[in-house]
C-alpha positions in Angstrom: -40.8 -23.1 4.1 -37.6 -23.2 6.2 -34.7 -21.6 4.4 -32.1 -24.3 3.7 -29.4 -25.1 1.2 -30.9 -27.4 -1.5 -28.1 -29.9 -1.2 -28.3 -30.0 2.5 -32.1 -30.4 2.3 -31.8 -33.3 -0.3 -29.2 -35.1 1.8 -31.5 -34.9 4.8 -34.3 -36.4 2.7 -31.9 -39.3 1.7 -30.9 -39.8 5.4 -34.6 -39.9 6.5 -35.3 -42.6 3.8 -32.3 -44.7 4.9 -33.1 -44.3 8.6 -36.6 -45.7 8.0 -35.0 -48.9 6.6 -32.4 -49.3 9.5 -32.5 -52.9 10.7 -31.9 -51.6 14.2 -35.5 -50.2 14.1 -37.2 -52.9 12.1 -35.9 -56.4 13.2 -37.2 -56.2 16.8 -40.8 -56.2 15.5 -40.4 -59.5 13.6 -38.6 -61.8 15.9 -39.6 -65.5 15.9 -40.1 -67.5 19.1 -36.9 -69.0 20.6 -36.8 -72.7 19.5 -36.2 -75.9 21.6 -33.2 -76.6 19.5 -30.4 -74.5 17.8 -30.8 -71.1 16.2 -28.8 -70.7 13.0 -28.5 -67.2 11.4 -27.7 -67.1 7.7 -27.9 -64.2 5.3 -26.7 -62.4 2.2 -26.9 -58.9 0.8 -25.4 -55.4 1.1 -27.4 -54.8 4.3 -27.1 -58.2 5.8 -24.1 -57.6 8.1 -25.9 -54.7 9.8 -29.0 -56.9 10.0 -26.9 -59.5 11.7 -25.5 -57.0 14.2 -29.0 -55.8 14.9 -30.3 -59.3 15.4 -27.6 -60.1 17.9 -28.6 -57.2 20.0 -32.3 -58.2 20.3 -32.1 -62.0 20.4 -32.2 -63.4 23.9 -31.2 -67.0 23.1 -28.0 -68.7 21.9 -27.2 -68.2 18.2 -24.6 -69.1 15.7 -24.4 -68.2 12.0 -22.8 -66.8 8.9 -23.8 -64.0 6.6 -22.1 -62.6 3.4 -22.0 -59.0 2.4 -20.1 -56.8 -0.1 -16.5 -55.8 0.5 -16.4 -52.8 2.9 -20.0 -53.4 4.1 -19.1 -55.5 7.2 -20.3 -54.9 10.7 -19.0 -55.9 14.2 -20.7 -59.1 15.4 -19.9 -61.3 18.3 -21.6 -64.6 17.5 -22.4 -64.4 13.8 -19.5 -64.6 11.3 -19.3 -62.0 8.6 -17.8 -62.9 5.2 -17.2 -60.2 2.5 -17.3 -60.9 -1.2 -17.5 -59.1 -4.5 -20.5 -57.2 -5.9 -21.7 -56.7 -8.6 -19.6 -59.4 -10.3 -19.1 -62.6 -8.2 -15.8 -63.9 -7.0 -14.2 -66.9 -5.3 -14.9 -65.4 -1.8 -18.6 -65.5 -2.7 -18.3 -69.0 -4.0 -16.8 -70.1 -0.6 -19.5 -68.2 1.3 -22.2 -70.0 -0.6 -20.6 -73.4 0.1 -20.4 -72.6 3.8 -24.0 -71.3 4.0 -25.3 -74.5 2.6 -23.0 -76.4 5.0 -24.4 -74.4 8.0 -28.0 -75.7 7.4 -27.1 -79.3 6.9 -28.3 -81.9 9.5 -30.9 -79.8 11.3 -34.0 -81.1 13.0 -37.6 -79.9 13.3 -36.7 -78.4 16.7 -34.1 -76.1 15.1 -34.7 -72.5 13.8 -33.0 -70.9 10.8 -33.2 -67.1 10.5 -32.4 -65.8 7.1 -31.3 -62.1 6.8 -31.8 -61.2 3.1 -31.2 -57.9 1.4 -30.5 -56.6 -2.1 -27.1 -57.5 -3.6 -27.3 -61.1 -2.5 -27.6 -62.4 -6.0 -24.0 -61.5 -6.9 -22.7 -62.4 -3.4 -24.0 -66.0 -3.6 -22.4 -67.6 -6.6 -23.1 -71.3 -6.5 -22.9 -72.7 -10.1 -25.2 -75.6 -11.0 -23.6 -79.0 -11.7 -21.6 -78.8 -14.9 -21.1 -75.1 -14.6 -18.2 -73.1 -13.1 -17.7 -69.7 -11.4 -16.6 -68.3 -14.7 -20.0 -69.2 -16.2 -21.9 -67.5 -13.4 -19.6 -64.4 -13.8 -20.4 -64.4 -17.5 -24.1 -64.6 -16.8 -23.9 -61.7 -14.3 -21.9 -59.5 -16.7 -24.5 -60.2 -19.5 -27.3 -59.3 -17.1 -25.8 -56.1 -16.0 -25.2 -54.9 -19.5 -28.6 -56.1 -20.9 -31.0 -53.4 -19.6 -33.3 -56.2 -18.3 -35.4 -55.4 -15.2 -34.3 -56.9 -11.9 -37.2 -59.4 -11.8 -36.1 -60.9 -15.2 -32.5 -60.9 -14.1 -33.2 -62.8 -10.9 -35.3 -65.3 -12.7 -32.4 -66.1 -14.9 -29.9 -66.2 -12.0 -31.9 -68.8 -10.0 -31.8 -71.2 -12.9 -28.0 -71.5 -13.0 -27.6 -71.8 -9.2 -27.6 -74.4 -6.4 -28.5 -71.9 -3.7 -31.0 -69.4 -5.2 -34.7 -69.9 -6.0 -35.5 -71.3 -2.6 -32.7 -73.9 -2.7 -31.1 -72.7 0.6 -34.4 -73.0 2.3 -34.9 -76.5 1.0 -31.5 -77.4 2.3 -32.6 -76.2 5.8 -35.5 -78.6 6.0 -36.9 -79.9 8.4 -35.9 -76.9 10.5 -38.3 -74.0 10.7 -37.1 -71.1 8.6 -37.9 -67.4 9.1 -36.8 -65.0 6.4 -36.4 -61.3 7.3 -36.2 -59.4 4.0 -35.2 -55.8 3.2 -36.6 -55.3 -0.3 -34.9 -53.6 -3.2 -37.3 -55.0 -5.7 -40.0 -52.9 -7.4 -43.3 -54.4 -6.1 -41.5 -55.9 -3.1 -41.8 -59.6 -4.1 -39.5 -61.1 -1.4 -38.9 -64.1 -3.7 -37.0 -61.8 -6.1 -34.7 -60.1 -3.5 -31.2 -61.6 -3.8 -32.8 -64.1 -6.3 -34.7 -65.7 -3.4 -32.3 -68.1 -1.7 -34.8 -68.8 1.0 -38.1 -67.8 -0.7 -39.2 -69.7 -3.8 -41.3 -68.2 -6.6 -43.2 -69.5 -9.6 -40.8 -68.1 -12.2 -39.7 -71.0 -14.5 -36.9 -71.7 -16.9 -39.2 -71.0 -19.9 -39.6 -67.4 -18.5 -35.8 -67.3 -18.1 -35.2 -68.4 -21.7 -37.8 -65.8 -22.9 -35.9 -63.0 -21.1 -32.6 -64.1 -22.5 -34.0 -63.9 -26.0 -35.9 -60.7 -25.4 -32.8 -58.8 -24.2 -30.4 -60.4 -26.7 -28.1 -61.8 -24.0 -25.1 -63.8 -25.2 -24.5 -66.5 -22.6 -22.0 -69.4 -22.7 -23.2 -72.5 -24.5 -22.8 -74.5 -21.2 -25.2 -72.1 -19.5 -27.8 -72.3 -22.3 -27.6 -76.0 -22.3 -28.2 -76.1 -18.6 -31.2 -73.7 -18.6 -32.7 -75.8 -21.5 -32.6 -78.9 -19.3 -35.0 -80.0 -16.5 -32.0 -80.0 -14.2 -32.3 -76.2 -14.0 -35.8 -76.3 -12.5 -36.0 -74.6 -9.1 -38.1 -76.1 -6.3 -41.8 -75.4 -6.7 -43.6 -73.0 -4.3 -45.8 -75.9 -3.1 -42.8 -78.1 -2.2 -43.5 -79.5 1.3 -40.0 -78.5 2.4 -41.3 -74.9 2.5 -44.5 -75.7 4.5 -43.1 -74.3 7.9 -41.4 -71.3 6.5 -42.3 -67.7 7.3 -41.4 -64.5 5.3 -41.4 -61.0 6.8 -40.7 -57.9 4.7 -39.1 -55.6 7.3 -38.1 -52.6 5.1 -39.1 -51.4 1.6 -38.9 -48.5 -0.7 -42.5 -47.5 0.0 -41.9 -47.1 3.7 -38.7 -45.1 3.1 -40.4 -42.8 0.6 -43.1 -42.0 3.2 -40.4 -41.2 5.7 -38.7 -38.9 3.1 -42.0 -37.1 2.5 -42.5 -36.6 6.2 -39.0 -35.1 6.5 -39.8 -32.6 3.7 -43.0 -31.6 5.4 -41.1 -31.0 8.6 -39.2 -28.4 6.6 -42.5 -26.8 5.4 -42.3 -28.3 1.9 -45.2 -30.4 0.5 -44.1 -33.8 -0.9 -45.6 -36.0 -3.6 -44.7 -39.6 -4.3 -44.9 -40.6 -7.9 -44.3 -44.3 -7.3 -42.1 -46.7 -5.3 -41.7 -49.1 -8.2 -40.5 -47.2 -11.3 -38.5 -49.3 -13.7 -37.2 -48.7 -17.2 -34.1 -47.4 -19.0 -32.4 -44.9 -16.6 -32.0 -42.1 -19.2 -35.6 -42.4 -20.4 -36.9 -42.3 -16.8 -34.7 -39.2 -16.3 -36.2 -37.5 -19.3 -39.7 -38.1 -18.0 -38.9 -36.8 -14.5 -37.3 -33.7 -16.2 -40.5 -33.1 -18.1 -42.6 -33.2 -14.9 -40.1 -30.9 -13.2 -40.2 -28.4 -16.1 -44.0 -28.4 -16.0 -44.1 -27.6 -12.3 -41.3 -25.0 -12.5 -42.7 -23.1 -15.4 -46.5 -23.6 -15.1 -47.0 -24.5 -11.4 -48.8 -27.8 -12.4 -49.6 -30.6 -11.8 -48.2 -29.8 -8.3 -48.0 -26.2 -6.9 -44.6 -24.9 -5.8 -42.7 -25.4 -3.5 -42.8 -29.2 -3.7 -40.6 -32.2 -3.4 -41.2 -34.9 -6.0 -40.2 -38.3 -4.9 -39.9 -41.7 -6.6 -38.3 -45.1 -6.0 -37.8 -48.3 -7.8 -34.9 -49.6 -9.9 -34.0 -48.4 -13.3 -31.7 -50.2 -15.7 -28.8 -49.2 -17.9 -28.1 -50.7 -21.3 -24.3 -50.5 -21.6 -23.3 -48.9 -24.8 -19.8 -47.9 -23.9 -17.1 -48.4 -21.2 -17.7 -45.2 -19.3 -18.0 -44.9 -15.5 -21.4 -44.6 -13.9 -24.4 -46.2 -12.5 -28.2 -46.1 -13.0 -28.7 -43.1 -10.6 -26.0 -40.9 -12.2 -27.2 -41.9 -15.7 -30.8 -41.0 -14.7 -29.6 -37.7 -13.2 -27.5 -36.7 -16.2 -30.5 -37.2 -18.5 -32.5 -35.3 -16.0 -30.0 -32.4 -15.9 -30.0 -32.2 -19.7 -33.8 -32.0 -19.6 -33.9 -29.1 -17.1 -30.9 -27.2 -18.3 -31.5 -23.5 -17.8 -34.5 -23.9 -15.6 -34.2 -22.1 -12.3 -35.4 -23.3 -8.9 -35.0 -27.0 -9.6 -32.6 -29.2 -7.6 -32.4 -33.0 -7.6 -30.7 -35.9 -5.9 -30.7 -39.4 -7.3 -29.0 -42.1 -5.2 -28.9 -45.7 -4.3 -30.0 -46.3 -0.7 -27.2 -48.8 -0.1 -24.7 -46.0 -0.6 -23.1 -47.3 -3.9 -24.3 -46.5 -7.4 -22.5 -48.7 -9.9 -18.9 -49.6 -9.2 -17.5 -46.3 -7.8 -17.8 -45.0 -4.2 -20.7 -42.6 -4.8 -24.4 -43.3 -4.1 -25.5 -40.9 -6.8 -25.2 -37.2 -7.5 -26.9 -33.8 -7.3 -28.1 -31.7 -10.3 -29.8 -28.4 -11.0 -30.6 -26.1 -13.9 -27.0 -25.0 -14.1 -25.4 -28.5 -14.2 -25.1 -28.7 -17.9 -23.6 -25.2 -18.3 -21.2 -25.9 -15.4 -20.1 -29.1 -17.1 -19.5 -27.2 -20.3 -17.3 -24.7 -18.5 -15.3 -27.7 -17.1 -14.8 -29.0 -20.6 -17.4 -31.7 -20.4 -20.1 -32.3 -23.0 -23.1 -33.7 -21.0 -24.8 -35.3 -24.0 -21.6 -37.0 -25.1 -21.1 -38.3 -21.6 -24.6 -39.7 -21.5 -24.1 -41.4 -24.8 -20.9 -43.0 -23.5 -22.4 -44.2 -20.2 -20.0 -41.8 -18.5 -22.2 -40.0 -16.0 -19.8 -40.5 -13.1 -17.1 -38.6 -14.9 -19.5 -35.8 -15.8 -20.6 -35.2 -12.2 -17.1 -35.6 -10.9 -16.0 -32.8 -13.1 -18.4 -30.3 -11.4 -18.0 -31.7 -7.8 -21.6 -32.9 -7.6 -21.1 -36.6 -6.7 -23.0 -37.7 -3.6 -20.8 -39.9 -1.4 -22.5 -40.9 1.9 -20.7 -44.2 2.3 -22.3 -47.7 2.9 -25.6 -47.2 4.7 -26.2 -50.7 6.0 -29.5 -51.1 4.2 -30.8 -51.3 0.6 -34.3 -50.4 -0.4 -33.5 -49.4 -4.0 -33.1 -46.0 -5.5 -34.3 -42.7 -4.2 -35.0 -39.8 -6.5 -35.8 -36.5 -4.9 -36.6 -33.3 -6.9 -37.0 -30.0 -5.1 -38.8 -27.3 -7.0 -38.8 -24.0 -5.1 
């Protein structure tokens, strides 16, 4: 085992995972044939501007297009226009981007090609309220979803039933052009139809399932939204719609590939790595408690994995908002984890979102070890009270353990790395 500072090591693990999902590496292998007609590039997501820049570099023919990404996540492009909009709560800039994307694919022919660059975050970046609804309604839906604790698949099934662009509707608008979707997945299980609520990839989720999730998670949505979802007008195009018959979908990056790259980086340092799963879901604090129990078992009993070892997992946890603290799912996971390993030596962890942002602040996540809770106490911070108040960001800020790599240009969900030495 190479001697290395734990934080430096864990940051290197994160960087390896992100590099494996870099569109500069992955797009070249999935290029469609140059068409007889026009090539239109469209896209949405927190990694879509970098995907557009990468596509420009490797595409030999003429192109035009438009993609939308989060504020601060833009990239320099010569032929593809980049629009920035709000995430995680939609705004008017996103509404205008949705309108223009739909406009871009109007009037195409069977000789034309549409390339869709889709990554996580596109759901919030593409507000396009259904007839009879307004942007305020879609904002209310998004806020209710974020606070509900619902898994991402359920959230996106609901989103597509209040939209004129999600659930395959952008692809349907592109017909009869050929459409090729290049998708960076941030969805547990990697169903491309759920990434960004599937603007170019339909799925079988129906409004009855959307209504069931609304009820199951106790969401309070505007009456206008509920009336719409209860009506046939909310139905998304079916998977067998002939307008999708020429479409192709390619998954170009995923959590699984990135976790394998992270494991390889650990082994390069002489540390064995194990991957628990690339699709872990559930309440962030509960998942944190389970990971802490595994870490304690390894640290104190050298089982089920012998030390030294790096334990990796991916997926997307959720946070049920109970208070108005600052944080995100990774910092909440890690605060629960820190409480669970308090006083245990030789355990160091990083939990971070691979897009570079966890929640609404500028950090991707945070670091923790067996001394985290005691250091918080010395700084006047009660870790358990902070966890109860959804205030994990404030807790880690107090001890200088926030992880702030900046926007990464990709998004393959969360990375949790636990080093037990």
